[in-house]
N, CA, C, O and CB atoms as a CASP TS submission, in Angstrom:
PFRMAT TS
TARGET T0000
AUTHOR 0000-0000-0000
METHOD Language model
MODEL 1
PARENT N/A
ATOM      1  N   MET     1     -47.749 -32.030  59.972  1.00  0.00           N
ATOM      2  CA  MET     1     -46.705 -32.814  60.126  1.00  0.00           C
ATOM      3  C   MET     1     -45.240 -32.404  59.831  1.00  0.00           C
ATOM      4  O   MET     1     -44.328 -32.733  60.589  1.00  0.00           O
ATOM      5  CB  MET     1     -47.002 -33.791  59.454  1.00  0.00           C
ATOM      6  N   ALA     2     -45.073 -31.786  58.875  1.00  0.00           N
ATOM      7  CA  ALA     2     -43.830 -31.093  58.421  1.00  0.00           C
ATOM      8  C   ALA     2     -43.347 -30.419  59.733  1.00  0.00           C
ATOM      9  O   ALA     2     -42.345 -30.971  60.188  1.00  0.00           O
ATOM     10  CB  ALA     2     -44.092 -29.987  57.159  1.00  0.00           C
ATOM     11  N   GLU     3     -43.697 -29.610  60.288  1.00  0.00           N
ATOM     12  CA  GLU     3     -43.585 -29.149  61.322  1.00  0.00           C
ATOM     13  C   GLU     3     -43.042 -29.848  62.633  1.00  0.00           C
ATOM     14  O   GLU     3     -42.162 -29.252  63.255  1.00  0.00           O
ATOM     15  CB  GLU     3     -44.590 -28.751  61.393  1.00  0.00           C
ATOM     16  N   VAL     4     -43.462 -30.969  63.063  1.00  0.00           N
ATOM     17  CA  VAL     4     -43.474 -32.045  63.978  1.00  0.00           C
ATOM     18  C   VAL     4     -42.272 -32.482  63.340  1.00  0.00           C
ATOM     19  O   VAL     4     -41.235 -32.300  63.978  1.00  0.00           O
ATOM     20  CB  VAL     4     -44.764 -33.058  64.086  1.00  0.00           C
ATOM     21  N   TYR     5     -42.180 -33.087  62.074  1.00  0.00           N
ATOM     22  CA  TYR     5     -41.031 -33.630  61.547  1.00  0.00           C
ATOM     23  C   TYR     5     -39.767 -32.901  61.627  1.00  0.00           C
ATOM     24  O   TYR     5     -38.715 -33.403  61.232  1.00  0.00           O
ATOM     25  CB  TYR     5     -41.261 -33.890  60.316  1.00  0.00           C
ATOM     26  N   GLY     6     -39.838 -31.825  62.087  1.00  0.00           N
ATOM     27  CA  GLY     6     -38.429 -30.733  62.116  1.00  0.00           C
ATOM     28  C   GLY     6     -37.965 -31.442  63.088  1.00  0.00           C
ATOM     29  O   GLY     6     -36.807 -31.776  62.838  1.00  0.00           O
ATOM     30  N   PHE     7     -38.445 -31.941  64.379  1.00  0.00           N
ATOM     31  CA  PHE     7     -38.022 -32.680  65.568  1.00  0.00           C
ATOM     32  C   PHE     7     -37.389 -34.027  65.776  1.00  0.00           C
ATOM     33  O   PHE     7     -36.986 -34.636  66.766  1.00  0.00           O
ATOM     34  CB  PHE     7     -38.969 -32.759  66.191  1.00  0.00           C
ATOM     35  N   GLU     8     -37.460 -34.340  64.135  1.00  0.00           N
ATOM     36  CA  GLU     8     -36.706 -35.554  64.390  1.00  0.00           C
ATOM     37  C   GLU     8     -35.470 -36.172  64.498  1.00  0.00           C
ATOM     38  O   GLU     8     -35.253 -37.217  65.112  1.00  0.00           O
ATOM     39  CB  GLU     8     -36.960 -36.045  63.873  1.00  0.00           C
ATOM     40  N   ALA     9     -34.518 -35.383  63.779  1.00  0.00           N
ATOM     41  CA  ALA     9     -32.986 -35.237  64.017  1.00  0.00           C
ATOM     42  C   ALA     9     -33.033 -35.101  65.601  1.00  0.00           C
ATOM     43  O   ALA     9     -32.560 -36.080  66.179  1.00  0.00           O
ATOM     44  CB  ALA     9     -32.206 -33.806  63.171  1.00  0.00           C
ATOM     45  N   ARG    10     -33.462 -34.186  66.334  1.00  0.00           N
ATOM     46  CA  ARG    10     -33.417 -34.230  67.613  1.00  0.00           C
ATOM     47  C   ARG    10     -33.872 -35.395  68.678  1.00  0.00           C
ATOM     48  O   ARG    10     -33.364 -35.597  69.781  1.00  0.00           O
ATOM     49  CB  ARG    10     -33.987 -33.259  67.805  1.00  0.00           C
ATOM     50  N   LEU    11     -35.001 -36.138  68.045  1.00  0.00           N
ATOM     51  CA  LEU    11     -35.650 -36.887  68.918  1.00  0.00           C
ATOM     52  C   LEU    11     -34.564 -38.499  68.718  1.00  0.00           C
ATOM     53  O   LEU    11     -34.261 -39.326  69.578  1.00  0.00           O
ATOM     54  CB  LEU    11     -37.514 -36.918  68.437  1.00  0.00           C
ATOM     55  N   ALA    12     -34.238 -38.452  67.380  1.00  0.00           N
ATOM     56  CA  ALA    12     -33.059 -39.430  66.909  1.00  0.00           C
ATOM     57  C   ALA    12     -31.995 -39.514  67.807  1.00  0.00           C
ATOM     58  O   ALA    12     -31.593 -40.595  68.236  1.00  0.00           O
ATOM     59  CB  ALA    12     -32.431 -39.031  65.608  1.00  0.00           C
ATOM     60  N   ALA    13     -31.430 -38.240  68.172  1.00  0.00           N
ATOM     61  CA  ALA    13     -30.334 -38.172  69.104  1.00  0.00           C
ATOM     62  C   ALA    13     -30.497 -38.427  70.402  1.00  0.00           C
ATOM     63  O   ALA    13     -29.626 -39.027  71.032  1.00  0.00           O
ATOM     64  CB  ALA    13     -29.812 -37.078  69.089  1.00  0.00           C
ATOM     65  N   ILE    14     -31.678 -37.988  70.985  1.00  0.00           N
ATOM     66  CA  ILE    14     -32.080 -38.428  72.358  1.00  0.00           C
ATOM     67  C   ILE    14     -32.190 -39.951  72.655  1.00  0.00           C
ATOM     68  O   ILE    14     -31.815 -40.547  73.664  1.00  0.00           O
ATOM     69  CB  ILE    14     -33.390 -37.836  72.649  1.00  0.00           C
ATOM     70  N   TYR    15     -32.910 -40.536  71.322  1.00  0.00           N
ATOM     71  CA  TYR    15     -33.313 -42.004  71.401  1.00  0.00           C
ATOM     72  C   TYR    15     -32.428 -42.649  70.318  1.00  0.00           C
ATOM     73  O   TYR    15     -32.930 -43.124  69.299  1.00  0.00           O
ATOM     74  CB  TYR    15     -34.977 -42.275  71.124  1.00  0.00           C
ATOM     75  N   PRO    16     -31.380 -42.656  70.506  1.00  0.00           N
ATOM     76  CA  PRO    16     -30.096 -43.619  69.380  1.00  0.00           C
ATOM     77  C   PRO    16     -30.915 -44.876  68.878  1.00  0.00           C
ATOM     78  O   PRO    16     -31.260 -45.137  67.726  1.00  0.00           O
ATOM     79  CB  PRO    16     -28.378 -44.398  70.412  1.00  0.00           C
ATOM     80  N   ASP    17     -31.179 -45.726  70.271  1.00  0.00           N
ATOM     81  CA  ASP    17     -31.693 -47.170  69.734  1.00  0.00           C
ATOM     82  C   ASP    17     -32.722 -47.395  68.964  1.00  0.00           C
ATOM     83  O   ASP    17     -32.925 -48.427  68.323  1.00  0.00           O
ATOM     84  CB  ASP    17     -32.007 -47.960  70.645  1.00  0.00           C
ATOM     85  N   ASN    18     -33.607 -46.139  69.020  1.00  0.00           N
ATOM     86  CA  ASN    18     -35.371 -46.071  68.034  1.00  0.00           C
ATOM     87  C   ASN    18     -34.618 -45.885  66.646  1.00  0.00           C
ATOM     88  O   ASN    18     -33.840 -44.972  66.371  1.00  0.00           O
ATOM     89  CB  ASN    18     -36.832 -44.275  68.445  1.00  0.00           C
ATOM     90  N   ASN    19     -34.944 -46.765  65.963  1.00  0.00           N
ATOM     91  CA  ASN    19     -34.784 -46.438  64.260  1.00  0.00           C
ATOM     92  C   ASN    19     -36.155 -46.229  63.602  1.00  0.00           C
ATOM     93  O   ASN    19     -36.326 -46.218  62.383  1.00  0.00           O
ATOM     94  CB  ASN    19     -34.034 -47.789  63.368  1.00  0.00           C
ATOM     95  N   ASN    20     -37.052 -46.075  64.463  1.00  0.00           N
ATOM     96  CA  ASN    20     -38.563 -45.740  64.035  1.00  0.00           C
ATOM     97  C   ASN    20     -39.064 -44.449  64.542  1.00  0.00           C
ATOM     98  O   ASN    20     -40.138 -44.392  65.142  1.00  0.00           O
ATOM     99  CB  ASN    20     -39.571 -46.819  64.555  1.00  0.00           C
ATOM    100  N   VAL    21     -38.295 -43.358  64.316  1.00  0.00           N
ATOM    101  CA  VAL    21     -38.556 -42.117  65.137  1.00  0.00           C
ATOM    102  C   VAL    21     -39.940 -41.567  64.305  1.00  0.00           C
ATOM    103  O   VAL    21     -40.879 -41.026  64.889  1.00  0.00           O
ATOM    104  CB  VAL    21     -37.091 -40.921  65.138  1.00  0.00           C
ATOM    105  N   ARG    22     -39.897 -41.792  62.908  1.00  0.00           N
ATOM    106  CA  ARG    22     -41.042 -40.859  62.242  1.00  0.00           C
ATOM    107  C   ARG    22     -42.153 -41.645  62.461  1.00  0.00           C
ATOM    108  O   ARG    22     -43.175 -40.988  62.663  1.00  0.00           O
ATOM    109  CB  ARG    22     -40.907 -40.481  60.617  1.00  0.00           C
ATOM    110  N   PRO    23     -42.296 -43.002  62.489  1.00  0.00           N
ATOM    111  CA  PRO    23     -43.662 -43.685  62.675  1.00  0.00           C
ATOM    112  C   PRO    23     -43.885 -43.439  64.079  1.00  0.00           C
ATOM    113  O   PRO    23     -45.070 -43.179  64.286  1.00  0.00           O
ATOM    114  CB  PRO    23     -43.732 -45.300  62.307  1.00  0.00           C
ATOM    115  N   LYS    24     -43.113 -43.428  65.200  1.00  0.00           N
ATOM    116  CA  LYS    24     -43.486 -43.352  66.346  1.00  0.00           C
ATOM    117  C   LYS    24     -43.785 -41.622  66.304  1.00  0.00           C
ATOM    118  O   LYS    24     -44.694 -41.478  67.121  1.00  0.00           O
ATOM    119  CB  LYS    24     -42.378 -44.036  67.383  1.00  0.00           C
ATOM    120  N   ILE    25     -43.539 -40.646  65.896  1.00  0.00           N
ATOM    121  CA  ILE    25     -44.077 -39.666  65.790  1.00  0.00           C
ATOM    122  C   ILE    25     -45.221 -39.486  65.181  1.00  0.00           C
ATOM    123  O   ILE    25     -45.983 -38.635  65.639  1.00  0.00           O
ATOM    124  CB  ILE    25     -43.428 -39.086  65.461  1.00  0.00           C
ATOM    125  N   ARG    26     -45.582 -40.216  64.058  1.00  0.00           N
ATOM    126  CA  ARG    26     -47.266 -40.185  63.854  1.00  0.00           C
ATOM    127  C   ARG    26     -47.960 -40.723  64.592  1.00  0.00           C
ATOM    128  O   ARG    26     -49.036 -40.258  64.971  1.00  0.00           O
ATOM    129  CB  ARG    26     -47.797 -40.684  62.799  1.00  0.00           C
ATOM    130  N   GLN    27     -47.350 -42.112  65.042  1.00  0.00           N
ATOM    131  CA  GLN    27     -48.072 -42.859  66.287  1.00  0.00           C
ATOM    132  C   GLN    27     -48.514 -41.840  67.358  1.00  0.00           C
ATOM    133  O   GLN    27     -49.625 -41.980  67.869  1.00  0.00           O
ATOM    134  CB  GLN    27     -47.038 -43.964  67.036  1.00  0.00           C
ATOM    135  N   GLN    28     -47.803 -40.943  67.685  1.00  0.00           N
ATOM    136  CA  GLN    28     -48.057 -40.596  69.095  1.00  0.00           C
ATOM    137  C   GLN    28     -49.052 -39.299  68.693  1.00  0.00           C
ATOM    138  O   GLN    28     -49.940 -38.959  69.475  1.00  0.00           O
ATOM    139  CB  GLN    28     -46.515 -40.224  70.103  1.00  0.00           C
ATOM    140  N   LEU    29     -48.826 -38.561  67.347  1.00  0.00           N
ATOM    141  CA  LEU    29     -49.992 -37.370  66.686  1.00  0.00           C
ATOM    142  C   LEU    29     -51.262 -38.284  67.150  1.00  0.00           C
ATOM    143  O   LEU    29     -52.063 -37.848  67.977  1.00  0.00           O
ATOM    144  CB  LEU    29     -49.938 -37.004  64.556  1.00  0.00           C
ATOM    145  N   GLN    30     -51.399 -39.606  66.553  1.00  0.00           N
ATOM    146  CA  GLN    30     -52.573 -40.247  66.732  1.00  0.00           C
ATOM    147  C   GLN    30     -53.047 -40.415  68.304  1.00  0.00           C
ATOM    148  O   GLN    30     -54.034 -39.809  68.721  1.00  0.00           O
ATOM    149  CB  GLN    30     -52.415 -41.547  66.045  1.00  0.00           C
ATOM    150  N   VAL    31     -52.501 -41.024  68.887  1.00  0.00           N
ATOM    151  CA  VAL    31     -52.838 -41.136  70.303  1.00  0.00           C
ATOM    152  C   VAL    31     -53.194 -39.708  70.743  1.00  0.00           C
ATOM    153  O   VAL    31     -54.371 -39.656  71.100  1.00  0.00           O
ATOM    154  CB  VAL    31     -51.630 -41.765  71.173  1.00  0.00           C
ATOM    155  N   LEU    32     -52.645 -38.705  70.818  1.00  0.00           N
ATOM    156  CA  LEU    32     -53.298 -37.152  71.444  1.00  0.00           C
ATOM    157  C   LEU    32     -54.590 -37.128  70.155  1.00  0.00           C
ATOM    158  O   LEU    32     -55.570 -36.495  70.548  1.00  0.00           O
ATOM    159  CB  LEU    32     -51.795 -35.322  71.336  1.00  0.00           C
ATOM    160  N   ARG    33     -54.701 -37.530  69.143  1.00  0.00           N
ATOM    161  CA  ARG    33     -55.758 -37.070  68.396  1.00  0.00           C
ATOM    162  C   ARG    33     -57.062 -38.087  69.159  1.00  0.00           C
ATOM    163  O   ARG    33     -58.212 -37.656  69.069  1.00  0.00           O
ATOM    164  CB  ARG    33     -55.416 -37.296  66.583  1.00  0.00           C
ATOM    165  N   ASP    34     -56.841 -39.299  69.826  1.00  0.00           N
ATOM    166  CA  ASP    34     -57.638 -40.092  70.180  1.00  0.00           C
ATOM    167  C   ASP    34     -57.901 -39.857  71.423  1.00  0.00           C
ATOM    168  O   ASP    34     -59.020 -40.270  71.728  1.00  0.00           O
ATOM    169  CB  ASP    34     -57.327 -41.193  69.940  1.00  0.00           C
ATOM    170  N   MET    35     -57.280 -39.318  72.347  1.00  0.00           N
ATOM    171  CA  MET    35     -57.261 -38.529  73.940  1.00  0.00           C
ATOM    172  C   MET    35     -58.326 -37.390  73.396  1.00  0.00           C
ATOM    173  O   MET    35     -59.385 -37.304  74.017  1.00  0.00           O
ATOM    174  CB  MET    35     -55.368 -37.714  74.636  1.00  0.00           C
ATOM    175  N   GLY    36     -58.102 -36.495  72.250  1.00  0.00           N
ATOM    176  CA  GLY    36     -58.982 -35.316  72.045  1.00  0.00           C
ATOM    177  C   GLY    36     -58.169 -34.290  72.399  1.00  0.00           C
ATOM    178  O   GLY    36     -58.670 -33.367  73.041  1.00  0.00           O
ATOM    179  N   TRP    37     -56.893 -34.255  72.085  1.00  0.00           N
ATOM    180  CA  TRP    37     -56.131 -33.056  72.561  1.00  0.00           C
ATOM    181  C   TRP    37     -55.701 -32.381  70.730  1.00  0.00           C
ATOM    182  O   TRP    37     -55.286 -31.297  70.321  1.00  0.00           O
ATOM    183  CB  TRP    37     -54.464 -33.672  73.823  1.00  0.00           C
ATOM    184  N   LEU    38     -56.023 -33.514  70.147  1.00  0.00           N
ATOM    185  CA  LEU    38     -55.578 -32.724  68.856  1.00  0.00           C
ATOM    186  C   LEU    38     -57.002 -33.242  67.549  1.00  0.00           C
ATOM    187  O   LEU    38     -57.708 -34.244  67.659  1.00  0.00           O
ATOM    188  CB  LEU    38     -53.564 -33.406  68.307  1.00  0.00           C
ATOM    189  N   ALA    39     -57.050 -32.496  66.731  1.00  0.00           N
ATOM    190  CA  ALA    39     -57.986 -33.016  65.864  1.00  0.00           C
ATOM    191  C   ALA    39     -57.249 -33.114  64.232  1.00  0.00           C
ATOM    192  O   ALA    39     -56.483 -32.237  63.833  1.00  0.00           O
ATOM    193  CB  ALA    39     -59.360 -31.996  65.977  1.00  0.00           C
ATOM    194  N   PHE    40     -57.562 -34.109  63.547  1.00  0.00           N
ATOM    195  CA  PHE    40     -56.983 -34.441  62.445  1.00  0.00           C
ATOM    196  C   PHE    40     -57.869 -33.506  61.866  1.00  0.00           C
ATOM    197  O   PHE    40     -58.958 -33.332  62.412  1.00  0.00           O
ATOM    198  CB  PHE    40     -56.889 -35.900  61.988  1.00  0.00           C
ATOM    199  N   ASN    41     -57.473 -32.660  60.498  1.00  0.00           N
ATOM    200  CA  ASN    41     -58.088 -32.147  59.456  1.00  0.00           C
ATOM    201  C   ASN    41     -57.661 -32.943  58.185  1.00  0.00           C
ATOM    202  O   ASN    41     -58.338 -32.654  57.199  1.00  0.00           O
ATOM    203  CB  ASN    41     -57.805 -30.710  59.394  1.00  0.00           C
ATOM    204  N   GLY    42     -56.806 -33.771  58.006  1.00  0.00           N
ATOM    205  CA  GLY    42     -56.886 -34.428  56.887  1.00  0.00           C
ATOM    206  C   GLY    42     -55.401 -33.948  56.039  1.00  0.00           C
ATOM    207  O   GLY    42     -54.972 -32.803  56.187  1.00  0.00           O
ATOM    208  N   ARG    43     -54.792 -34.807  55.280  1.00  0.00           N
ATOM    209  CA  ARG    43     -53.716 -34.763  54.450  1.00  0.00           C
ATOM    210  C   ARG    43     -52.364 -34.333  55.477  1.00  0.00           C
ATOM    211  O   ARG    43     -51.505 -33.507  55.168  1.00  0.00           O
ATOM    212  CB  ARG    43     -54.071 -33.672  53.189  1.00  0.00           C
ATOM    213  N   GLY    44     -52.399 -34.869  56.361  1.00  0.00           N
ATOM    214  CA  GLY    44     -50.978 -34.767  57.400  1.00  0.00           C
ATOM    215  C   GLY    44     -51.038 -33.396  58.073  1.00  0.00           C
ATOM    216  O   GLY    44     -50.016 -32.831  58.461  1.00  0.00           O
ATOM    217  N   THR    45     -52.296 -32.863  58.206  1.00  0.00           N
ATOM    218  CA  THR    45     -52.660 -31.308  59.088  1.00  0.00           C
ATOM    219  C   THR    45     -53.161 -31.923  60.304  1.00  0.00           C
ATOM    220  O   THR    45     -54.010 -32.815  60.291  1.00  0.00           O
ATOM    221  CB  THR    45     -54.014 -30.094  58.347  1.00  0.00           C
ATOM    222  N   TYR    46     -52.615 -31.428  61.392  1.00  0.00           N
ATOM    223  CA  TYR    46     -53.299 -31.378  62.536  1.00  0.00           C
ATOM    224  C   TYR    46     -53.580 -29.973  63.069  1.00  0.00           C
ATOM    225  O   TYR    46     -53.028 -28.968  62.623  1.00  0.00           O
ATOM    226  CB  TYR    46     -52.616 -32.135  63.448  1.00  0.00           C
ATOM    227  N   ARG    47     -54.698 -29.980  64.298  1.00  0.00           N
ATOM    228  CA  ARG    47     -55.007 -28.427  64.840  1.00  0.00           C
ATOM    229  C   ARG    47     -54.807 -29.312  66.718  1.00  0.00           C
ATOM    230  O   ARG    47     -54.699 -30.478  67.101  1.00  0.00           O
ATOM    231  CB  ARG    47     -57.271 -27.467  64.155  1.00  0.00           C
ATOM    232  N   ARG    48     -54.842 -28.140  67.308  1.00  0.00           N
ATOM    233  CA  ARG    48     -54.885 -28.144  68.875  1.00  0.00           C
ATOM    234  C   ARG    48     -56.707 -28.394  68.853  1.00  0.00           C
ATOM    235  O   ARG    48     -57.444 -27.697  68.156  1.00  0.00           O
ATOM    236  CB  ARG    48     -54.154 -26.347  69.775  1.00  0.00           C
ATOM    237  N   ALA    49     -57.059 -29.186  69.489  1.00  0.00           N
ATOM    238  CA  ALA    49     -58.556 -29.541  69.732  1.00  0.00           C
ATOM    239  C   ALA    49     -59.057 -28.210  70.719  1.00  0.00           C
ATOM    240  O   ALA    49     -58.432 -27.677  71.635  1.00  0.00           O
ATOM    241  CB  ALA    49     -58.744 -31.252  70.601  1.00  0.00           C
ATOM    242  N   THR    50     -60.083 -27.966  70.310  1.00  0.00           N
ATOM    243  CA  THR    50     -61.085 -26.837  71.155  1.00  0.00           C
ATOM    244  C   THR    50     -61.473 -27.401  72.123  1.00  0.00           C
ATOM    245  O   THR    50     -62.216 -26.825  72.917  1.00  0.00           O
ATOM    246  CB  THR    50     -62.358 -26.264  70.526  1.00  0.00           C
TER
END
């Protein structure tokens, strides 16, 4: 998650009206997990699903 959060400032600049960038990042990671693209390893770590 720390690696993905590194994009927070860039995303906040692209979407200045979004005051919830970090929660949106978490939400999208969960969506990708639910779609089978990512696997959740626990404690805030994800990996690409195989």
